[in-house]
VOZA-227926 format. One record per residue: z, x, y of N, C-alpha, C in turn; residue in one letter; residue number from 1; chain. Coordinates in Angstrom, 2 decimals. Last residue first. Layout:
! residues N
@n_zz=Z, n_xx=X, n_yy=Y, ca_zz=Z, ca_xx=X, ca_yy=Y, c_zz=Z, c_xx=X, c_yy=Y, res=A, n=NUM, chain=A .
...
//
This chain:
! residues 83
@n_zz=27.73, n_xx=-14.31, n_yy=18.10, ca_zz=27.45, ca_xx=-12.95, ca_yy=18.57, c_zz=28.10, c_xx=-12.62, c_yy=19.79, res=R, n=83, chain=A .
@n_zz=28.55, n_xx=-16.28, n_yy=15.51, ca_zz=28.53, ca_xx=-16.01, ca_yy=16.90, c_zz=28.40, c_xx=-14.60, c_yy=17.20, res=T, n=82, chain=A .
@n_zz=27.11, n_xx=-18.58, n_yy=13.24, ca_zz=27.29, ca_xx=-17.04, ca_yy=13.42, c_zz=27.43, c_xx=-16.89, c_yy=15.07, res=E, n=81, chain=A .
@n_zz=28.66, n_xx=-21.53, n_yy=12.07, ca_zz=27.73, ca_xx=-20.68, ca_yy=12.72, c_zz=28.01, c_xx=-19.24, c_yy=12.90, res=G, n=80, chain=A .
@n_zz=28.79, n_xx=-24.39, n_yy=10.37, ca_zz=29.33, ca_xx=-22.95, ca_yy=10.38, c_zz=28.31, c_xx=-22.09, c_yy=11.02, res=T, n=79, chain=A .
@n_zz=27.35, n_xx=-26.71, n_yy=10.37, ca_zz=28.08, ca_xx=-26.39, ca_yy=11.60, c_zz=28.77, c_xx=-25.16, c_yy=11.58, res=G, n=78, chain=A .
@n_zz=25.70, n_xx=-27.02, n_yy=8.17, ca_zz=26.86, ca_xx=-27.78, ca_yy=8.28, c_zz=27.77, c_xx=-27.52, c_yy=9.47, res=G, n=77, chain=A .
@n_zz=22.89, n_xx=-25.50, n_yy=9.38, ca_zz=23.43, ca_xx=-26.38, ca_yy=8.34, c_zz=24.55, c_xx=-27.19, c_yy=8.77, res=G, n=76, chain=A .
@n_zz=23.83, n_xx=-23.13, n_yy=11.97, ca_zz=22.77, ca_xx=-23.57, ca_yy=10.80, c_zz=23.46, c_xx=-24.58, c_yy=9.91, res=C, n=75, chain=A .
@n_zz=23.97, n_xx=-21.91, n_yy=15.12, ca_zz=24.56, ca_xx=-22.88, ca_yy=14.19, c_zz=23.52, c_xx=-23.46, c_yy=13.11, res=E, n=74, chain=A .
@n_zz=24.53, n_xx=-19.24, n_yy=17.10, ca_zz=23.56, ca_xx=-19.85, ca_yy=16.21, c_zz=24.31, c_xx=-20.68, c_yy=15.23, res=R, n=73, chain=A .
@n_zz=24.87, n_xx=-17.81, n_yy=20.40, ca_zz=25.54, ca_xx=-18.52, ca_yy=19.26, c_zz=24.37, c_xx=-19.20, c_yy=18.50, res=K, n=72, chain=A .
@n_zz=23.50, n_xx=-16.12, n_yy=22.16, ca_zz=24.97, ca_xx=-16.13, ca_yy=22.16, c_zz=25.44, c_xx=-16.70, c_yy=20.74, res=V, n=71, chain=A .
@n_zz=20.63, n_xx=-14.01, n_yy=22.84, ca_zz=21.21, ca_xx=-15.08, ca_yy=21.95, c_zz=22.81, c_xx=-14.96, c_yy=21.93, res=E, n=70, chain=A .
@n_zz=19.44, n_xx=-13.63, n_yy=26.08, ca_zz=20.08, ca_xx=-13.19, ca_yy=25.01, c_zz=20.80, c_xx=-14.27, c_yy=24.15, res=C, n=69, chain=A .
@n_zz=16.99, n_xx=-12.84, n_yy=28.45, ca_zz=17.41, ca_xx=-13.87, ca_yy=27.61, c_zz=18.25, c_xx=-13.24, c_yy=26.43, res=K, n=68, chain=A .
@n_zz=16.67, n_xx=-12.13, n_yy=31.98, ca_zz=16.96, ca_xx=-11.66, ca_yy=30.51, c_zz=17.36, c_xx=-12.89, c_yy=29.75, res=T, n=67, chain=A .
@n_zz=14.31, n_xx=-11.61, n_yy=34.49, ca_zz=15.00, ca_xx=-12.58, ca_yy=33.81, c_zz=15.36, c_xx=-11.98, c_yy=32.39, res=S, n=66, chain=A .
@n_zz=13.72, n_xx=-10.57, n_yy=37.97, ca_zz=13.57, ca_xx=-10.44, ca_yy=36.62, c_zz=14.60, c_xx=-11.45, c_yy=35.73, res=C, n=65, chain=A .
@n_zz=13.31, n_xx=-11.83, n_yy=40.60, ca_zz=12.84, ca_xx=-10.48, ca_yy=40.28, c_zz=12.63, c_xx=-10.37, c_yy=38.86, res=L, n=64, chain=A .
@n_zz=12.58, n_xx=-14.67, n_yy=42.42, ca_zz=13.05, ca_xx=-14.17, ca_yy=41.22, c_zz=12.45, c_xx=-12.83, c_yy=40.87, res=P, n=63, chain=A .
@n_zz=13.55, n_xx=-14.81, n_yy=45.75, ca_zz=12.47, ca_xx=-14.55, ca_yy=44.93, c_zz=12.96, c_xx=-14.11, c_yy=43.65, res=I, n=62, chain=A .
@n_zz=15.62, n_xx=-14.97, n_yy=47.63, ca_zz=15.17, ca_xx=-16.30, ca_yy=46.94, c_zz=13.83, c_xx=-16.01, c_yy=46.20, res=C, n=61, chain=A .
@n_zz=16.24, n_xx=-12.33, n_yy=48.06, ca_zz=15.76, ca_xx=-13.21, ca_yy=49.11, c_zz=15.01, c_xx=-14.42, c_yy=48.58, res=L, n=60, chain=A .
@n_zz=16.14, n_xx=-11.79, n_yy=44.68, ca_zz=16.29, ca_xx=-11.07, ca_yy=45.94, c_zz=15.67, c_xx=-11.75, c_yy=47.02, res=F, n=59, chain=A .
@n_zz=17.78, n_xx=-12.62, n_yy=41.54, ca_zz=16.89, ca_xx=-12.93, ca_yy=42.74, c_zz=17.15, c_xx=-12.12, c_yy=43.94, res=Y, n=58, chain=A .
@n_zz=17.68, n_xx=-12.68, n_yy=38.13, ca_zz=18.17, ca_xx=-11.89, ca_yy=39.31, c_zz=17.21, c_xx=-12.22, c_yy=40.39, res=Y, n=57, chain=A .
@n_zz=19.05, n_xx=-14.67, n_yy=35.48, ca_zz=17.90, ca_xx=-14.36, ca_yy=36.41, c_zz=18.42, c_xx=-13.77, c_yy=37.63, res=T, n=56, chain=A .
@n_zz=19.90, n_xx=-14.94, n_yy=32.09, ca_zz=20.28, ca_xx=-14.38, ca_yy=33.47, c_zz=19.17, c_xx=-14.03, c_yy=34.23, res=T, n=55, chain=A .
@n_zz=20.80, n_xx=-17.12, n_yy=29.72, ca_zz=19.63, ca_xx=-16.68, ca_yy=30.50, c_zz=20.09, c_xx=-16.18, c_yy=31.84, res=V, n=54, chain=A .
@n_zz=21.87, n_xx=-17.14, n_yy=26.44, ca_zz=22.27, ca_xx=-17.01, ca_yy=27.82, c_zz=21.06, c_xx=-16.39, c_yy=28.67, res=K, n=53, chain=A .
@n_zz=21.18, n_xx=-19.72, n_yy=23.98, ca_zz=20.92, ca_xx=-18.47, ca_yy=24.66, c_zz=21.47, c_xx=-18.52, c_yy=25.96, res=Y, n=52, chain=A .
@n_zz=21.93, n_xx=-21.09, n_yy=20.83, ca_zz=22.29, ca_xx=-21.19, ca_yy=22.35, c_zz=21.92, c_xx=-19.81, c_yy=22.90, res=T, n=51, chain=A .
@n_zz=20.37, n_xx=-22.93, n_yy=18.40, ca_zz=20.48, ca_xx=-21.64, ca_yy=19.00, c_zz=20.82, c_xx=-21.80, c_yy=20.48, res=V, n=50, chain=A .
@n_zz=20.48, n_xx=-24.62, n_yy=15.41, ca_zz=20.76, ca_xx=-24.74, ca_yy=16.93, c_zz=21.12, c_xx=-23.49, c_yy=17.53, res=T, n=49, chain=A .
@n_zz=17.96, n_xx=-24.72, n_yy=13.00, ca_zz=19.24, ca_xx=-24.10, ca_yy=13.48, c_zz=19.33, c_xx=-24.41, c_yy=15.00, res=C, n=48, chain=A .
@n_zz=15.40, n_xx=-25.33, n_yy=12.18, ca_zz=16.55, ca_xx=-26.15, ca_yy=11.72, c_zz=17.86, c_xx=-25.69, c_yy=12.12, res=G, n=47, chain=A .
@n_zz=13.83, n_xx=-23.47, n_yy=13.65, ca_zz=13.79, ca_xx=-23.56, ca_yy=12.18, c_zz=15.08, c_xx=-24.18, c_yy=11.58, res=C, n=46, chain=A .
@n_zz=15.65, n_xx=-24.02, n_yy=16.52, ca_zz=14.69, ca_xx=-22.97, ca_yy=15.98, c_zz=14.99, c_xx=-23.01, c_yy=14.46, res=V, n=45, chain=A .
@n_zz=16.31, n_xx=-25.66, n_yy=19.29, ca_zz=16.33, ca_xx=-25.89, ca_yy=17.82, c_zz=15.26, c_xx=-24.82, c_yy=17.40, res=N, n=44, chain=A .
@n_zz=18.38, n_xx=-24.51, n_yy=22.04, ca_zz=17.09, ca_xx=-24.76, ca_yy=21.44, c_zz=17.22, c_xx=-24.96, c_yy=19.96, res=E, n=43, chain=A .
@n_zz=20.10, n_xx=-24.34, n_yy=25.13, ca_zz=20.22, ca_xx=-24.64, ca_yy=23.66, c_zz=18.88, c_xx=-25.18, c_yy=23.18, res=T, n=42, chain=A .
@n_zz=20.99, n_xx=-22.11, n_yy=27.52, ca_zz=19.99, ca_xx=-22.92, ca_yy=27.08, c_zz=20.14, c_xx=-23.14, c_yy=25.63, res=V, n=41, chain=A .
@n_zz=22.86, n_xx=-21.34, n_yy=30.44, ca_zz=22.81, ca_xx=-21.39, ca_yy=28.98, c_zz=21.98, c_xx=-22.39, c_yy=28.49, res=Y, n=40, chain=A .
@n_zz=22.47, n_xx=-19.14, n_yy=33.24, ca_zz=22.48, ca_xx=-20.47, ca_yy=32.64, c_zz=22.46, c_xx=-20.30, c_yy=31.11, res=T, n=39, chain=A .
@n_zz=23.20, n_xx=-17.52, n_yy=36.09, ca_zz=23.36, ca_xx=-17.42, ca_yy=34.70, c_zz=23.37, c_xx=-18.80, c_yy=34.23, res=T, n=38, chain=A .
@n_zz=21.84, n_xx=-15.70, n_yy=38.72, ca_zz=22.18, ca_xx=-17.04, ca_yy=38.22, c_zz=22.09, c_xx=-16.92, c_yy=36.74, res=V, n=37, chain=A .
@n_zz=22.60, n_xx=-13.62, n_yy=41.45, ca_zz=22.38, ca_xx=-13.59, ca_yy=40.00, c_zz=22.94, c_xx=-14.96, c_yy=39.49, res=V, n=36, chain=A .
@n_zz=21.12, n_xx=-12.22, n_yy=44.31, ca_zz=21.84, ca_xx=-13.25, ca_yy=43.76, c_zz=21.46, c_xx=-13.22, c_yy=42.24, res=C, n=35, chain=A .
@n_zz=21.03, n_xx=-10.22, n_yy=47.37, ca_zz=20.69, ca_xx=-10.44, ca_yy=46.02, c_zz=21.59, c_xx=-11.48, c_yy=45.49, res=T, n=34, chain=A .
@n_zz=21.62, n_xx=-9.45, n_yy=49.90, ca_zz=20.60, ca_xx=-10.66, ca_yy=49.80, c_zz=20.22, c_xx=-10.80, c_yy=48.27, res=Q, n=33, chain=A .
@n_zz=25.16, n_xx=-8.74, n_yy=50.44, ca_zz=23.73, ca_xx=-8.23, ca_yy=50.16, c_zz=22.87, c_xx=-9.60, c_yy=50.01, res=T, n=32, chain=A .
@n_zz=28.01, n_xx=-7.45, n_yy=51.81, ca_zz=27.03, ca_xx=-8.57, ca_yy=51.83, c_zz=25.62, c_xx=-8.07, c_yy=51.46, res=S, n=31, chain=A .
@n_zz=30.87, n_xx=-6.24, n_yy=50.36, ca_zz=29.57, ca_xx=-5.92, ca_yy=50.89, c_zz=28.52, c_xx=-7.21, c_yy=50.83, res=E, n=30, chain=A .
@n_zz=34.04, n_xx=-7.78, n_yy=51.07, ca_zz=32.98, ca_xx=-7.32, ca_yy=50.20, c_zz=31.68, c_xx=-7.10, c_yy=50.97, res=P, n=29, chain=A .
@n_zz=37.02, n_xx=-7.06, n_yy=52.08, ca_zz=35.73, ca_xx=-7.25, ca_yy=52.88, c_zz=34.62, c_xx=-6.84, c_yy=51.96, res=Q, n=28, chain=A .
@n_zz=38.90, n_xx=-6.77, n_yy=50.20, ca_zz=39.12, ca_xx=-7.93, ca_yy=51.14, c_zz=37.84, c_xx=-8.14, c_yy=51.99, res=A, n=27, chain=A .
@n_zz=38.19, n_xx=-4.52, n_yy=48.90, ca_zz=38.05, ca_xx=-5.90, ca_yy=48.19, c_zz=38.21, c_xx=-7.03, c_yy=49.11, res=S, n=26, chain=A .
@n_zz=36.29, n_xx=-2.56, n_yy=51.19, ca_zz=37.46, ca_xx=-2.88, ca_yy=50.43, c_zz=37.28, c_xx=-4.23, c_yy=49.71, res=S, n=25, chain=A .
@n_zz=34.10, n_xx=-0.02, n_yy=51.75, ca_zz=34.12, ca_xx=-1.40, ca_yy=51.50, c_zz=35.36, c_xx=-1.57, c_yy=50.69, res=V, n=24, chain=A .
@n_zz=33.79, n_xx=2.45, n_yy=54.39, ca_zz=34.24, ca_xx=2.04, ca_yy=52.93, c_zz=34.24, c_xx=0.54, c_yy=52.91, res=T, n=23, chain=A .
@n_zz=30.87, n_xx=3.47, n_yy=56.25, ca_zz=32.17, ca_xx=2.68, ca_yy=56.01, c_zz=32.49, c_xx=2.32, c_yy=54.72, res=N, n=22, chain=A .
@n_zz=29.22, n_xx=5.58, n_yy=57.57, ca_zz=29.70, ca_xx=5.59, ca_yy=56.19, c_zz=30.98, c_xx=4.73, c_yy=56.10, res=A, n=21, chain=A .
@n_zz=26.42, n_xx=5.41, n_yy=59.57, ca_zz=27.84, ca_xx=5.13, ca_yy=59.50, c_zz=28.11, c_xx=5.01, c_yy=57.92, res=K, n=20, chain=A .
@n_zz=24.08, n_xx=7.54, n_yy=61.27, ca_zz=24.49, ca_xx=6.73, ca_yy=60.11, c_zz=25.92, c_xx=6.58, c_yy=60.06, res=M, n=19, chain=A .
@n_zz=22.09, n_xx=7.30, n_yy=64.19, ca_zz=23.38, ca_xx=7.76, ca_yy=63.46, c_zz=23.61, c_xx=6.84, c_yy=62.30, res=T, n=18, chain=A .
@n_zz=19.67, n_xx=7.54, n_yy=65.97, ca_zz=19.72, ca_xx=7.26, ca_yy=64.49, c_zz=21.02, c_xx=7.82, c_yy=63.78, res=A, n=17, chain=A .
@n_zz=19.75, n_xx=8.65, n_yy=68.40, ca_zz=19.95, ca_xx=7.19, ca_yy=68.40, c_zz=20.03, c_xx=6.74, c_yy=66.85, res=T, n=16, chain=A .
@n_zz=19.27, n_xx=11.48, n_yy=67.96, ca_zz=20.44, ca_xx=10.91, ca_yy=68.78, c_zz=20.77, c_xx=9.45, c_yy=68.53, res=G, n=15, chain=A .
@n_zz=16.82, n_xx=11.43, n_yy=66.78, ca_zz=18.00, ca_xx=11.81, ca_yy=65.98, c_zz=19.20, c_xx=11.47, c_yy=66.65, res=M, n=14, chain=A .
@n_zz=15.29, n_xx=10.60, n_yy=68.92, ca_zz=15.38, ca_xx=9.87, ca_yy=67.67, c_zz=16.53, c_xx=10.21, c_yy=66.90, res=T, n=13, chain=A .
@n_zz=15.63, n_xx=12.78, n_yy=70.71, ca_zz=16.05, ca_xx=11.48, ca_yy=71.03, c_zz=16.20, c_xx=10.60, c_yy=69.91, res=A, n=12, chain=A .
@n_zz=14.45, n_xx=14.81, n_yy=69.10, ca_zz=16.00, ca_xx=14.86, ca_yy=69.44, c_zz=16.50, c_xx=13.54, c_yy=69.96, res=L, n=11, chain=A .
@n_zz=11.85, n_xx=14.01, n_yy=69.06, ca_zz=12.60, ca_xx=14.19, ca_yy=67.89, c_zz=14.17, c_xx=14.24, c_yy=68.15, res=L, n=10, chain=A .
@n_zz=11.19, n_xx=14.03, n_yy=71.71, ca_zz=11.10, ca_xx=12.81, ca_yy=70.97, c_zz=11.96, c_xx=12.94, c_yy=69.73, res=L, n=9, chain=A .
@n_zz=11.36, n_xx=16.80, n_yy=72.24, ca_zz=12.24, ca_xx=15.72, ca_yy=72.99, c_zz=12.35, c_xx=14.45, c_yy=72.29, res=G, n=8, chain=A .
@n_zz=9.48, n_xx=17.82, n_yy=70.55, ca_zz=10.87, ca_xx=18.22, ca_yy=70.28, c_zz=11.79, c_xx=17.17, c_yy=71.03, res=A, n=7, chain=A .
@n_zz=7.15, n_xx=16.73, n_yy=71.68, ca_zz=7.62, ca_xx=16.30, ca_yy=70.22, c_zz=8.94, c_xx=16.73, c_yy=70.04, res=F, n=6, chain=A .
@n_zz=7.17, n_xx=17.74, n_yy=74.24, ca_zz=7.29, ca_xx=16.35, ca_yy=74.06, c_zz=7.70, c_xx=15.99, c_yy=72.59, res=L, n=5, chain=A .
@n_zz=6.85, n_xx=20.48, n_yy=73.38, ca_zz=8.06, ca_xx=20.14, ca_yy=74.08, c_zz=8.28, c_xx=18.55, c_yy=74.10, res=A, n=4, chain=A .
@n_zz=4.37, n_xx=20.46, n_yy=72.23, ca_zz=5.49, ca_xx=20.77, ca_yy=71.34, c_zz=6.74, c_xx=20.47, c_yy=72.09, res=K, n=3, chain=A .
@n_zz=2.66, n_xx=19.75, n_yy=74.39, ca_zz=2.79, ca_xx=18.96, ca_yy=73.11, c_zz=4.09, c_xx=19.13, c_yy=72.34, res=K, n=2, chain=A .
@n_zz=3.02, n_xx=22.08, n_yy=75.89, ca_zz=3.41, ca_xx=20.82, ca_yy=76.46, c_zz=3.66, c_xx=19.94, c_yy=75.26, res=M, n=1, chain=A .
//
């Protein structure tokens, strides 16, 4: 009796849990709850002006991780190294 109930429950669950594989076109973008915020921060380091690109990833308004990458460094008379 227990096996029959389990089999019936399993078949009912499989019947209601159908998966759809819809393709996403550029006209209909996929909606997700993730967000990426990019900001640029300028700091003075050892007499040089350094510009950093800070990228923060959010999921449901909760920050997940952040990356900081040096973009530009200006030392002395304004001649700078750009990366």
